[in-house]
N, C-alpha and C positions, 0 to 999 in steps of 0.2 A: 822592433826586431832589426838588427844590424845584419846585412847580408855579408857573406864571406869575402866578397870583393870589395867591400866598403870599409871605411875607417872613420872614427871620430877625429875631428881636427878643430883647433880653435885658432881664430884670428884675433890679433889685437891692433888697434889703431896707435901709431906712433905719436905721442904727445898731442892728443886730440884737441884740447882746449887752445893751446898756443899755436896750433896749426890750422884752426877753423878759420876759413876765409870769410871775412866780415861782409864784404859787398855782395858775394854770392849768397851768403846766408840771408842777408836782408831780402834779396830777390825771392828766395824760397818762401820766407815768412810773408812777404807781400802777396805772393800767389795764394798761400793758405788763408790769409785774412780776407782777401777778395772773394774767396769761395765759401767763406764762413758766413752763412745767412743769419746766424744768431748773434753776430758781433754787436749790432746796434742794440740788441736787447740787454747786453751785459756792460756796455760803456758808451759814453757820449763821445769818446775819442774816434776820429776818423781813421782810416787805414794810414793815410799820410801822416797823421799826428803820431801814431804808434811808431811808424818807421823812423820819423825824425827823432823822437825820444830814444829809441833803441840805438840809432846811429850815434847820437850824442854820448850815450852811456859807454858804447863799445869802442869809441874812437878817442876818449879822453881819459885814459888810464894812466896815472902817474905814480911814481914810486921813489923813495929816497934810498940811496945806497951810498954809504960812506961819505955823507954830506952833499952828494950831487943828485939833483932831481932828474929823473929820466922819464920819458913818454914811451909807452908801448906802441910800436908802429905796426905790428901784425898780430893777428890772432886775438883770442879773448883772454882776459885775466883768469887764471886758474881758480881762484877763490871768489870770483864775482858770482852771485846767485843768478844773474841774468845769463851769464855764460853757459851754465848748465842747460838752460832751455834752448838757447841758440844752437849749441853744439848738438843737442839731442835732435832738433828739427832738421839740421843739415845732414846728420847721419841718417835719419829717416829717408830723406830725399835721396841720398846716395845709395843706400842699400836697395831701395825699390828700383832704381836705375840699373844698379849692378846685377841684381837677380834677374830682372827682365831681359837684359841684354847678354846674359851669360850663355856661352855655347852649351849645347845640350850634353856634350861629353863631360863638362866639368860643372854642371849646374848642380848645387847641393840639394840632396833630398830633404835634409833638415837644416834650418837656419833659425838660430835663436840668439838675439842680441840684448845685452844689458849695457848701455851707454857705449863703451868703446871695446867691450869683450864679446866675442862672437863664437858660438858652438855650432859645428856643422856635422852632418854625415855626408861624405862624398866618396867617390870612388878612389881607392888607395893610389892609383897611378895618376890622379889628376889634381892633386893638391898644389903642384907648382904652377899648373896652368890656371887654376882658380885664383891663386894669389897674384899671378901676373895680370889676370883680368881685373881683379879688385884694384890693383895699383894703377890701372889705367882708367878707372871709372871717374875719378875726380877731375873735372875739366880744368881745375886750377893747378893740379899736380902736386898739391901740398898734403892731402891725406894719403898716408902710406900704411901698409898692413905688414905685420910679422906674423908667422904661424908657429904652432906646436902640434905635432902629431901625437896620437895616443901611443903609449909605450907599454908593451906587454899587456895589452888590452885595457889599459887604465889611462885616464886623462883627468887632471884637475880643471875645474871650471868654477870660478867664484869660490864659494865655501863648500863645494861638493866634489867628491871623487867619483867619477863615472867609471864603472867597471863593467866590461863586456864579457859575458859568459860564453862558454864554448858553443852553446845552442843559439847564440845571437841575441838573447835576452839581456836586459841591462839592469844593474842594481846601483843604488846610490849610497854612498857613504859620506860622512862628514869629513872634510879635508882641512887639515891643519898644516901650515907651513913649518918647515924644520925650525924656524926661529920662534915658534909659538911656545909659551911657557906655562899655559894652563893657570895663569894668575889673573884674577879678576878683582875689581873694586867691590867692597862690601855695599850691598844696595843701600844701606843707611849712612853711608859716609857722606861727607859734606860736598863731594865733587858733584857739580851740576849735571843733571841728565842731558843727553845729547839734544833732545827736543827743545831744551831751553837755550841752547847756545846759538848765538847769532853773530853776524858780521856787521861791523860798522862800516866797512869798506872792503875793496878787493884784496888788500894786503894787510888787513888787521890781524892781530894775534889773539888767541884765545886765553 
């Protein structure tokens, strides 16, 4: 149930992958690995070995543009498989810190996150304060949030449309963007299924 003085709100991280701070993420991962007592049962690699390999992968991203080779100096490559894990772990660290330190006046009653999309139930007058708090939570200052409030009792989140009824109850509908065409590939077509697609590198094409 959503109370009359509350509102659905969604926050979105601005360019999460390319803004993920690598050194701070490695510190978060190091702490997680050191506290994982089952690590030695799953790999012969030490914590230092894992961190050394991660640092190598995350800091040696190169790409070719108009005949010139560039090196990515900050953040993680958007299409690198390891970047997803690193960004996810850093966001988990950041949200735990943000929620724990949020002032009671703007602390969300509901917080659901999928990668860089967050859905909350928060007091309708505290959205700006919550956003300001979130934008101060990252010690590097690189992770920033934008927000979208519910409009006329409705808010899209991922592929769902959340509708708040007058009595405070909620119903979920399938959400389609205005650009959606309702066109789908035939299941028997020769197009490869998503689960079989892979990447040969951070900037490969499918």
